[in-house]
C-alpha positions as a Markdown table, in Angstrom:
| # | Residue | x | y | z |
|---|---|---|---|---|
| 1 | Lys | 26.2 | -28.8 | 7.5 |
| 2 | Ile | 24.6 | -25.6 | 8.6 |
| 3 | Val | 27.1 | -22.6 | 8.6 |
| 4 | Ala | 25.7 | -19.7 | 10.6 |
| 5 | Asp | 29.0 | -17.7 | 10.6 |
| 6 | Lys | 32.7 | -18.4 | 10.7 |
| 7 | Asn | 32.4 | -19.5 | 14.3 |
| 8 | Thr | 29.2 | -21.5 | 14.2 |
| 9 | Thr | 28.9 | -24.7 | 12.1 |
| 10 | Ile | 26.4 | -27.4 | 13.0 |
| 11 | Ala | 27.0 | -30.9 | 11.4 |
| 12 | Leu | 24.1 | -33.3 | 11.3 |
| 13 | Asn | 23.9 | -36.8 | 10.1 |
| 14 | Leu | 20.4 | -36.9 | 8.5 |
| 15 | Ser | 20.4 | -40.7 | 8.7 |
| 16 | Asp | 20.0 | -40.3 | 12.4 |
| 17 | Phe | 16.5 | -39.0 | 12.0 |
| 18 | Lys | 13.4 | -41.0 | 10.9 |
| 19 | Lys | 11.6 | -38.0 | 9.5 |
| 20 | Ile | 12.6 | -34.4 | 8.6 |
| 21 | Tyr | 10.2 | -31.5 | 8.6 |
| 22 | Ile | 10.5 | -27.8 | 7.5 |
| 23 | Ile | 8.6 | -24.9 | 9.1 |
| 24 | Gly | 8.8 | -21.4 | 7.6 |
| 25 | Val | 7.4 | -18.3 | 9.3 |
| 26 | Gly | 7.8 | -14.8 | 8.1 |
| 27 | Lys | 9.0 | -12.7 | 5.1 |
| 28 | Asp | 10.8 | -14.7 | 2.5 |
| 29 | Ser | 10.6 | -17.9 | 4.6 |
| 30 | Ala | 8.9 | -19.5 | 1.6 |
| 31 | Met | 12.0 | -19.0 | -0.7 |
| 32 | Ala | 14.3 | -20.3 | 2.1 |
| 33 | Ser | 12.1 | -23.4 | 2.6 |
| 34 | Ile | 12.1 | -24.1 | -1.2 |
| 35 | Ser | 15.9 | -24.0 | -1.2 |
| 36 | Leu | 16.2 | -26.3 | 1.8 |
| 37 | Ala | 13.6 | -28.7 | 0.3 |
| 38 | Lys | 15.7 | -29.0 | -2.9 |
| 39 | Ile | 18.7 | -29.9 | -0.8 |
| 40 | Leu | 16.9 | -32.5 | 1.3 |
| 41 | Gly | 15.2 | -34.0 | -1.7 |
| 42 | Lys | 13.4 | -37.3 | -0.8 |
| 43 | Arg | 14.6 | -37.0 | 2.8 |
| 44 | Leu | 12.0 | -34.3 | 3.4 |
| 45 | Thr | 8.9 | -35.7 | 5.0 |
| 46 | Lys | 6.7 | -32.6 | 5.0 |
| 47 | Gly | 7.1 | -28.8 | 5.1 |
| 48 | Ile | 4.9 | -25.8 | 5.5 |
| 49 | Ala | 5.8 | -22.1 | 5.2 |
| 50 | Ile | 3.6 | -19.1 | 5.7 |
| 51 | Asp | 4.8 | -15.9 | 3.9 |
| 52 | Val | 3.4 | -12.6 | 2.7 |
| 53 | Asn | 4.5 | -13.0 | -0.9 |
| 54 | Ile | 4.7 | -16.3 | -2.7 |
| 55 | Asp | 6.2 | -15.8 | -6.2 |
| 56 | Gln | 7.6 | -19.3 | -6.7 |
| 57 | Gln | 6.1 | -22.8 | -6.2 |
| 58 | Pro | 8.1 | -25.7 | -4.8 |
| 59 | Thr | 9.1 | -28.6 | -7.1 |
| 60 | Thr | 8.2 | -31.1 | -4.5 |
| 61 | Asn | 4.7 | -32.0 | -3.2 |
| 62 | Asn | 6.1 | -32.4 | 0.3 |
| 63 | Leu | 6.3 | -28.6 | 0.8 |
| 64 | Gln | 3.2 | -26.5 | 1.1 |
| 65 | Leu | 3.4 | -22.7 | 0.8 |
| 66 | Leu | 0.7 | -20.6 | 2.4 |
| 67 | Gln | 0.0 | -16.9 | 1.9 |
| 68 | Gly | -0.9 | -14.8 | 4.9 |
| 69 | Thr | -1.6 | -11.2 | 5.6 |
| 70 | His | 0.8 | -8.6 | 7.1 |
| 71 | Pro | 0.9 | -6.4 | 9.1 |
| 72 | Val | -2.7 | -7.1 | 10.2 |
| 73 | Ser | -3.5 | -10.8 | 10.9 |
| 74 | Ser | -6.5 | -12.5 | 9.3 |
| 75 | Leu | -8.4 | -15.7 | 9.1 |
| 76 | Lys | -5.9 | -16.8 | 6.4 |
| 77 | Asn | -3.2 | -16.6 | 9.0 |
| 78 | Ile | -5.2 | -18.7 | 11.5 |
| 79 | Lys | -5.7 | -21.5 | 8.9 |
| 80 | Ala | -2.1 | -21.5 | 8.0 |
| 81 | Thr | -0.9 | -21.5 | 11.7 |
| 82 | Lys | -3.2 | -24.4 | 12.5 |
| 83 | Lys | -1.5 | -26.4 | 9.8 |
| 84 | Ile | 1.9 | -25.5 | 11.2 |
| 85 | Ile | 0.7 | -26.5 | 14.7 |
| 86 | Ser | -0.5 | -29.8 | 13.3 |
| 87 | Leu | 2.8 | -30.5 | 11.6 |
| 88 | Ala | 4.8 | -29.6 | 14.8 |
| 89 | Lys | 2.8 | -32.0 | 16.9 |
| 90 | Lys | 3.5 | -34.9 | 14.4 |
| 91 | Ala | 7.3 | -34.6 | 15.1 |
| 92 | Gly | 8.5 | -37.4 | 17.3 |
| 93 | Glu | 11.6 | -38.0 | 19.4 |
| 94 | Asp | 13.6 | -39.4 | 16.4 |
| 95 | Asp | 12.6 | -36.6 | 14.1 |
| 96 | Leu | 14.2 | -33.3 | 13.0 |
| 97 | Val | 12.4 | -30.0 | 12.5 |
| 98 | Val | 14.2 | -27.2 | 10.7 |
| 99 | Ser | 12.5 | -23.8 | 11.0 |
| 100 | Phe | 13.1 | -20.5 | 9.3 |
| 101 | Ile | 12.0 | -17.7 | 11.6 |
| 102 | Cys | 11.9 | -14.3 | 9.9 |
| 103 | Gly | 10.6 | -10.8 | 10.4 |
| 104 | Gly | 6.9 | -10.4 | 9.9 |
| 105 | Gly | 6.2 | -13.7 | 11.7 |
| 106 | Ser | 4.5 | -12.0 | 14.6 |
| 107 | Ala | 1.5 | -11.1 | 12.4 |
| 108 | Leu | 1.7 | -14.2 | 10.2 |
| 109 | Leu | 1.6 | -16.6 | 13.1 |
| 110 | Cys | -1.9 | -16.4 | 14.7 |
| 111 | Ser | -3.3 | -19.5 | 16.3 |
| 112 | Ser | -7.0 | -18.6 | 17.1 |
| 113 | Glu | -9.8 | -16.1 | 16.5 |
| 114 | Ser | -9.4 | -14.8 | 20.1 |
| 115 | Glu | -5.7 | -14.1 | 19.4 |
| 116 | Leu | -6.7 | -12.5 | 16.1 |
| 117 | Lys | -9.2 | -10.1 | 17.7 |
| 118 | Ala | -7.0 | -9.3 | 20.7 |
| 119 | Ser | -3.8 | -8.9 | 18.7 |
| 120 | Asn | -5.2 | -6.6 | 16.0 |
| 121 | Thr | -7.0 | -4.4 | 18.6 |
| 122 | Thr | -4.1 | -4.0 | 20.9 |
| 123 | Phe | -1.7 | -3.8 | 18.0 |
| 124 | Lys | -3.5 | -0.8 | 16.5 |
| 125 | Glu | -3.7 | 1.0 | 19.9 |
| 126 | Leu | -0.1 | 0.4 | 20.8 |
| 127 | Thr | 1.3 | 1.4 | 17.4 |
| 128 | Asn | -0.7 | 4.6 | 17.4 |
| 129 | Ala | 0.6 | 5.4 | 20.9 |
| 130 | Gly | 4.2 | 4.9 | 19.8 |
| 131 | Ala | 5.1 | 1.5 | 21.2 |
| 132 | Asp | 8.3 | 0.0 | 19.8 |
| 133 | Ile | 8.7 | -3.6 | 18.4 |
| 134 | Ile | 10.0 | -5.0 | 21.7 |
| 135 | Glu | 7.0 | -3.7 | 23.6 |
| 136 | Leu | 4.6 | -4.8 | 20.8 |
| 137 | Asn | 6.0 | -8.3 | 20.7 |
| 138 | Thr | 6.0 | -8.6 | 24.5 |
| 139 | Val | 2.3 | -8.2 | 24.4 |
| 140 | Arg | 1.9 | -10.5 | 21.4 |
| 141 | Lys | 3.7 | -13.3 | 23.1 |
| 142 | His | 1.2 | -13.4 | 25.9 |
| 143 | Leu | -1.8 | -13.6 | 23.6 |
| 144 | Ser | -0.6 | -16.6 | 21.7 |
| 145 | Glu | -0.2 | -20.4 | 21.8 |
| 146 | Val | 2.7 | -20.4 | 19.4 |
| 147 | Lys | 4.7 | -17.3 | 20.2 |
| 148 | Gly | 7.1 | -16.9 | 23.1 |
| 149 | Gly | 8.5 | -20.4 | 22.8 |
| 150 | Gly | 5.1 | -22.0 | 22.1 |
| 151 | Leu | 6.2 | -23.5 | 18.8 |
| 152 | Ala | 9.2 | -25.2 | 20.5 |
| 153 | Arg | 6.9 | -26.8 | 23.1 |
| 154 | Leu | 4.8 | -28.2 | 20.2 |
| 155 | Ile | 7.8 | -29.5 | 18.4 |
| 156 | Tyr | 9.2 | -31.2 | 21.5 |
| 157 | Pro | 10.6 | -33.9 | 21.9 |
| 158 | Ala | 11.9 | -33.7 | 18.3 |
| 159 | Thr | 15.2 | -32.1 | 17.6 |
| 160 | Ala | 14.6 | -28.6 | 16.4 |
| 161 | Ile | 16.9 | -26.2 | 14.6 |
| 162 | Ser | 15.7 | -22.6 | 14.1 |
| 163 | Leu | 17.5 | -20.4 | 11.6 |
| 164 | Ile | 16.5 | -16.9 | 12.6 |
| 165 | Val | 16.6 | -14.0 | 10.2 |
| 166 | Ser | 16.7 | -10.9 | 12.5 |
| 167 | Asp | 15.0 | -7.6 | 11.7 |
| 168 | Val | 15.4 | -6.5 | 15.3 |
| 169 | Leu | 18.0 | -4.0 | 16.3 |
| 170 | Gly | 20.5 | -5.7 | 18.6 |
| 171 | Asn | 19.4 | -9.1 | 17.3 |
| 172 | Asp | 17.4 | -10.2 | 20.4 |
| 173 | Ile | 16.3 | -13.5 | 18.8 |
| 174 | Ser | 13.5 | -13.9 | 21.4 |
| 175 | Met | 11.8 | -10.9 | 19.7 |
| 176 | Val | 12.1 | -11.9 | 16.1 |
| 177 | Ala | 8.6 | -13.0 | 15.1 |
| 178 | Ser | 7.9 | -12.9 | 18.8 |
| 179 | Gly | 10.3 | -15.8 | 19.4 |
| 180 | Pro | 8.2 | -18.9 | 18.7 |
| 181 | Thr | 11.2 | -21.3 | 19.3 |
| 182 | Val | 13.1 | -19.2 | 21.9 |
| 183 | Tyr | 12.7 | -19.5 | 25.7 |
| 184 | Asp | 10.8 | -16.4 | 26.8 |
| 185 | Lys | 11.9 | -14.4 | 29.9 |
| 186 | Thr | 8.9 | -11.9 | 29.8 |
| 187 | Thr | 5.8 | -12.4 | 31.9 |
| 188 | Lys | 2.2 | -11.5 | 31.9 |
| 189 | Lys | 3.1 | -8.6 | 34.2 |
| 190 | Asp | 5.5 | -7.2 | 31.5 |
| 191 | Ala | 2.7 | -7.3 | 29.0 |
| 192 | Glu | 0.3 | -5.6 | 31.4 |
| 193 | Phe | 2.9 | -2.9 | 32.0 |
| 194 | Val | 3.2 | -2.1 | 28.3 |
| 195 | Leu | -0.6 | -1.9 | 28.0 |
| 196 | Lys | -0.8 | 0.4 | 31.0 |
| 197 | Lys | 2.2 | 2.5 | 29.8 |
| 198 | Tyr | 0.4 | 3.4 | 26.6 |
| 199 | Gly | -3.0 | 3.8 | 28.1 |
| 200 | Ser | -4.5 | 1.0 | 26.1 |
| 201 | Lys | -8.3 | 1.0 | 26.0 |
| 202 | Ser | -8.2 | -2.8 | 26.0 |
| 203 | Thr | -8.6 | -3.5 | 29.7 |
| 204 | Ile | -6.3 | -6.0 | 31.2 |
| 205 | Ser | -9.2 | -8.1 | 32.4 |
| 206 | Gly | -10.7 | -8.0 | 28.9 |
| 207 | Leu | -7.6 | -9.6 | 27.4 |
| 208 | Lys | -6.8 | -13.3 | 27.8 |
| 209 | Leu | -3.1 | -12.9 | 28.6 |
| 210 | Leu | -1.2 | -16.1 | 28.9 |
| 211 | Glu | 2.0 | -17.0 | 30.6 |
| 212 | Thr | 4.6 | -18.2 | 28.0 |
| 213 | Glu | 6.1 | -21.7 | 28.4 |
| 214 | Asn | 8.7 | -21.6 | 31.3 |
| 215 | Asp | 9.5 | -25.3 | 31.5 |
| 216 | Glu | 13.1 | -25.5 | 30.1 |
| 217 | Lys | 12.7 | -29.2 | 29.1 |
| 218 | Tyr | 10.9 | -28.1 | 26.0 |
| 219 | Phe | 13.9 | -26.2 | 24.8 |
| 220 | Lys | 16.7 | -28.7 | 25.5 |
| 221 | Asn | 16.5 | -30.2 | 22.0 |
| 222 | Thr | 16.2 | -26.8 | 20.3 |
| 223 | Met | 19.1 | -24.9 | 18.7 |
| 224 | Asn | 18.3 | -21.3 | 17.8 |
| 225 | Ile | 20.8 | -19.8 | 15.4 |
| 226 | Leu | 21.1 | -16.2 | 14.3 |
| 227 | Phe | 21.2 | -17.1 | 10.6 |
| 228 | Val | 21.2 | -13.6 | 8.9 |
| 229 | Ser | 21.2 | -10.1 | 10.3 |
| 230 | Asn | 21.8 | -6.5 | 9.4 |
| 231 | Lys | 25.5 | -7.0 | 10.2 |
| 232 | Asp | 25.9 | -9.6 | 7.4 |
| 233 | Ser | 24.5 | -7.1 | 4.8 |
| 234 | Leu | 26.8 | -4.3 | 6.1 |
| 235 | Leu | 29.9 | -6.6 | 6.0 |
| 236 | Ala | 29.0 | -7.6 | 2.4 |
| 237 | Met | 28.7 | -3.9 | 1.4 |
| 238 | Gln | 32.0 | -3.2 | 3.1 |
| 239 | Glu | 33.7 | -5.9 | 1.1 |
| 240 | Met | 32.3 | -4.6 | -2.2 |
| 241 | Ala | 33.5 | -1.1 | -1.3 |
| 242 | Leu | 37.0 | -2.4 | -0.8 |
| 243 | Lys | 36.9 | -4.1 | -4.2 |
| 244 | Leu | 36.0 | -0.8 | -5.7 |
| 245 | Lys | 39.1 | 0.8 | -4.1 |
| 246 | Leu | 37.0 | 2.9 | -1.7 |
| 247 | Lys | 37.5 | 3.4 | 2.0 |
| 248 | Pro | 34.5 | 1.9 | 3.9 |
| 249 | Lys | 33.6 | 2.5 | 7.5 |
| 250 | Ile | 30.7 | 0.9 | 9.4 |
| 251 | Tyr | 29.2 | 3.7 | 11.5 |
| 252 | Ser | 26.6 | 1.6 | 13.3 |
| 253 | Tyr | 24.8 | -1.7 | 13.2 |
| 254 | Lys | 21.8 | -0.3 | 15.1 |
| 255 | Leu | 21.3 | 3.3 | 14.0 |
| 256 | Lys | 18.1 | 4.9 | 15.2 |
| 257 | Gly | 16.6 | 8.3 | 15.7 |
| 258 | Glu | 14.5 | 10.8 | 13.8 |
| 259 | Ala | 14.7 | 9.9 | 10.1 |
| 260 | Asn | 15.5 | 13.4 | 8.9 |
| 261 | Gln | 18.5 | 13.6 | 11.2 |
| 262 | Val | 20.2 | 10.2 | 10.9 |
| 263 | Phe | 22.5 | 11.2 | 8.1 |
| 264 | Ser | 23.8 | 14.3 | 9.9 |
| 265 | Lys | 25.9 | 12.2 | 12.3 |
| 266 | Met | 27.2 | 9.9 | 9.5 |
| 267 | Val | 28.8 | 12.7 | 7.4 |
| 268 | Lys | 30.9 | 14.2 | 10.1 |
| 269 | Gly | 34.6 | 14.0 | 9.2 |
| 270 | Ile | 34.0 | 12.3 | 5.9 |
| 271 | Lys | 36.9 | 12.5 | 3.4 |
| 272 | Ser | 37.3 | 11.9 | -0.3 |
| 273 | Gly | 36.8 | 8.2 | -1.2 |
| 274 | Asp | 35.1 | 7.4 | 2.1 |
| 275 | Val | 32.0 | 5.3 | 2.2 |
| 276 | Val | 30.1 | 5.4 | 5.6 |
| 277 | Leu | 27.7 | 2.5 | 6.1 |
| 278 | Ala | 25.0 | 2.0 | 8.7 |
| 279 | Gly | 22.2 | -0.3 | 9.5 |
| 280 | Gly | 19.1 | 0.2 | 11.7 |
| 281 | Glu | 15.7 | 1.7 | 11.7 |
| 282 | Ser | 14.8 | 5.4 | 12.2 |
| 283 | Thr | 11.5 | 6.9 | 13.3 |
| 284 | Val | 9.3 | 9.5 | 11.8 |
| 285 | Glu | 7.5 | 11.8 | 14.1 |
| 286 | Leu | 4.2 | 13.0 | 12.7 |
| 287 | Asn | 3.7 | 16.7 | 13.2 |
| 288 | Gly | 5.2 | 16.5 | 16.7 |
| 289 | Lys | 2.2 | 14.6 | 18.0 |
| 290 | Asn | 4.4 | 12.0 | 19.7 |
| 291 | Lys | 3.3 | 9.4 | 17.2 |
| 292 | Lys | 6.2 | 7.7 | 15.7 |
| 293 | Leu | 6.6 | 5.5 | 12.7 |
| 294 | Gly | 9.5 | 3.3 | 13.7 |
| 295 | Lys | 10.0 | -0.5 | 13.8 |
| 296 | Ser | 6.6 | -0.8 | 15.5 |
| 297 | Leu | 5.0 | 0.8 | 12.4 |
| 298 | Arg | 7.0 | -1.2 | 9.9 |
| 299 | Gln | 5.5 | -0.9 | 6.4 |
| 300 | Ala | 2.7 | 1.5 | 7.4 |
| 301 | His | 1.3 | -0.6 | 10.1 |
| 302 | Ser | -1.1 | 2.2 | 11.1 |
| 303 | Lys | -3.2 | 3.3 | 8.1 |
| 304 | Ala | -5.1 | 5.7 | 10.3 |
| 305 | Ile | -2.0 | 7.8 | 10.9 |
| 306 | Trp | -1.0 | 8.0 | 7.2 |
| 307 | Gln | -4.4 | 8.9 | 5.9 |
| 308 | Thr | -3.8 | 12.4 | 7.3 |
| 309 | His | -0.4 | 12.8 | 5.6 |
| 310 | Gly | 1.2 | 12.3 | 2.3 |
| 311 | Lys | 2.8 | 9.1 | 1.1 |
| 312 | Gly | 6.3 | 8.1 | 2.2 |
| 313 | Gly | 8.5 | 6.0 | 4.3 |
| 314 | Arg | 11.3 | 6.4 | 6.8 |
| 315 | Asn | 14.1 | 5.7 | 4.2 |
| 316 | Gln | 12.8 | 8.2 | 1.7 |
| 317 | Glu | 12.2 | 10.7 | 4.5 |
| 318 | Ala | 15.8 | 10.3 | 5.8 |
| 319 | Val | 17.2 | 11.2 | 2.4 |
| 320 | Leu | 14.7 | 14.1 | 1.9 |
| 321 | Gly | 15.5 | 15.5 | 5.4 |
| 322 | Phe | 19.2 | 15.4 | 4.7 |
| 323 | Leu | 18.8 | 17.2 | 1.3 |
| 324 | Ile | 17.0 | 20.0 | 3.0 |
| 325 | Lys | 19.4 | 20.4 | 6.0 |
| 326 | Glu | 22.6 | 19.9 | 4.2 |
| 327 | Gln | 22.2 | 21.4 | 0.7 |
| 328 | Leu | 25.5 | 23.3 | 1.0 |
| 329 | Thr | 27.3 | 20.3 | 2.4 |
| 330 | Ile | 26.2 | 18.1 | -0.4 |
| 331 | Ser | 27.2 | 20.6 | -3.1 |
| 332 | Asn | 30.5 | 21.5 | -1.5 |
| 333 | Lys | 31.6 | 18.1 | -0.4 |
| 334 | Arg | 30.2 | 16.2 | -3.4 |
| 335 | Leu | 28.2 | 13.8 | -1.2 |
| 336 | Ala | 25.6 | 11.2 | -2.1 |
| 337 | Val | 23.3 | 9.6 | 0.5 |
| 338 | Ile | 21.3 | 6.5 | 0.1 |
| 339 | Ser | 18.8 | 4.8 | 2.4 |
| 340 | Phe | 16.7 | 1.7 | 1.6 |
| 341 | Ala | 14.7 | -1.1 | 3.2 |
| 342 | Ser | 16.5 | -4.5 | 2.9 |
| 343 | Asp | 13.2 | -6.2 | 2.0 |
| 344 | Gly | 12.4 | -3.7 | -0.8 |
| 345 | Asn | 9.5 | -2.2 | 1.0 |
| 346 | Asp | 9.8 | 1.3 | 2.5 |
| 347 | Asn | 6.5 | 1.9 | 4.4 |
| 348 | Lys | 4.4 | -0.2 | 2.0 |
| 349 | Thr | 5.2 | 2.1 | -0.9 |
| 350 | Glu | 6.3 | 0.6 | -4.2 |
| 351 | Val | 9.9 | 1.6 | -3.6 |
| 352 | Ala | 12.7 | 0.5 | -1.2 |
| 353 | Gly | 14.1 | 3.9 | -0.5 |
| 354 | Ala | 15.9 | 6.8 | -2.3 |
| 355 | Ile | 19.2 | 8.4 | -3.2 |
| 356 | Gly | 20.1 | 12.1 | -2.8 |
| 357 | Asp | 23.0 | 14.0 | -4.3 |
| 358 | Thr | 23.9 | 17.2 | -6.3 |
| 359 | Leu | 21.9 | 16.0 | -9.3 |
| 360 | Thr | 18.8 | 15.7 | -7.1 |
| 361 | Leu | 19.3 | 19.3 | -6.0 |
| 362 | Glu | 19.7 | 20.4 | -9.6 |
| 363 | Lys | 16.4 | 18.7 | -10.4 |
| 364 | Val | 14.7 | 20.4 | -7.5 |
| 365 | Lys | 15.6 | 23.8 | -8.9 |
| 366 | Lys | 14.6 | 22.9 | -12.4 |
| 367 | Leu | 11.2 | 21.5 | -11.4 |
| 368 | Lys | 10.7 | 24.4 | -8.9 |
| 369 | Leu | 10.0 | 22.0 | -6.1 |
| 370 | Asn | 9.7 | 23.0 | -2.4 |
| 371 | Pro | 11.3 | 20.1 | -0.5 |
| 372 | Gln | 10.3 | 21.5 | 2.9 |
| 373 | Asn | 6.6 | 21.3 | 2.0 |
| 374 | Tyr | 7.0 | 17.6 | 1.1 |
| 375 | Leu | 8.9 | 16.9 | 4.3 |
| 376 | Asp | 6.3 | 18.7 | 6.4 |
| 377 | Asn | 3.5 | 16.7 | 4.8 |
| 378 | His | 5.6 | 13.4 | 5.1 |
| 379 | Asp | 5.2 | 13.1 | 1.3 |
| 380 | Ser | 8.7 | 11.9 | 0.4 |
| 381 | Phe | 7.4 | 9.3 | -2.0 |
| 382 | Asn | 5.9 | 11.8 | -4.4 |
| 383 | Phe | 9.0 | 14.1 | -4.0 |
| 384 | Phe | 11.3 | 11.3 | -5.2 |
| 385 | Gln | 8.9 | 10.3 | -8.0 |
| 386 | Lys | 9.2 | 13.8 | -9.4 |
| 387 | Thr | 13.0 | 13.8 | -9.1 |
| 388 | Lys | 13.2 | 10.2 | -10.2 |
| 389 | Asp | 15.6 | 9.3 | -7.4 |
| 390 | Ala | 13.6 | 6.5 | -5.8 |
| 391 | Ile | 15.2 | 3.1 | -5.4 |
| 392 | Tyr | 13.3 | 0.0 | -6.7 |
| 393 | Ala | 14.3 | -3.4 | -5.5 |
| 394 | Ser | 13.2 | -7.0 | -5.5 |
| 395 | Lys | 10.6 | -7.9 | -2.8 |
| 396 | Asn | 12.0 | -11.4 | -2.4 |
| 397 | Asn | 14.6 | -10.5 | 0.2 |
| 398 | Phe | 15.1 | -11.2 | 3.8 |
| 399 | Asn | 14.1 | -8.3 | 6.1 |
| 400 | Val | 17.2 | -7.3 | 8.1 |
| 401 | Ala | 16.1 | -3.7 | 8.8 |
| 402 | Asp | 17.3 | -0.7 | 6.8 |
| 403 | Leu | 20.6 | 0.1 | 5.2 |
| 404 | Met | 22.2 | 3.6 | 4.8 |
| 405 | Ile | 25.1 | 4.8 | 2.8 |
| 406 | Val | 27.1 | 8.1 | 2.6 |
| 407 | Ile | 29.7 | 8.3 | -0.2 |
| 408 | Lys | 32.1 | 11.2 | -0.9 |
| 409 | Asp | 33.6 | 11.7 | -4.3 |
């Protein structure tokens, strides 16, 4: 049985299938594939997963784990993707393919050198111009053989179950990893619109834009299931807060906005014992130049931008910004604010995020720090290294966007 949530349970009789395959794409898909391989045991015919970090090897020879690069694709990604394509094509009408589709899959899945060149060029231009993840992946879909439902076409006519781990606000599963197993409603014109909107130097004629698969027959045997999302994390946090005799409230599942302002809305009306929770992804505007580090720049996608600034991430900047703006509020109301990346990586720094409270403010005075200077230089990492309020977390976690907490004593 596969239990996606309390309302979605899929029961399969594995004896109905001649062969069973596993495909893993994206961050932590390797660990998920290892877990499923253990459950399937000898029933597993073959499995391949491409991931950024591979810290554990499978106990079966039937599962191959391949390491790729992220956020910029490379030849390693092409080699791994070709193996996934080959496996998908082997699946027949009487076979089952279970896929883990996770955040980061857009960069990890790369089917050709032409896609590699086009994707990396346009990716850099669009992220520097401020395109969000929906716009980025709209273009990516139309440069690829496997994105935008392409993987589902390759798997057909086998039965396909895709377990999707969403890092996209609103959980549009067609945008997670650029929707390799989901019917795509975007068109080449949509991709062209995005390129024109941001004044991409890559001319439309110079890019080999493809229409995604629009024949619905390739999707009739495919079940796409939202397996894990930001909401699941928040509900688990809410449950833990209740066990601790606190009063939790979920403020938003898709909080967004300028990082140094997101906490200001969450603290309004907070009372003693309250825990306000939120999930989402904020943006960081760099010196007002209309260049934003949001979902599109996840984990420091654009090195060119950050080379002119300090070291940091949107979670650390969110806490630092609130410390500066709400010093009296924190002291008078005895507040603590926390923001961290669910996958343990805040903008490719060593940390997941940070915590800010009255103790942080005391250390600021003792160390004679100027928080505003750190914020102006987007150098939140070094600020929290000095105050020792950075949050470190395991990197072997699903990416379900960021998580934010406000707690009042």
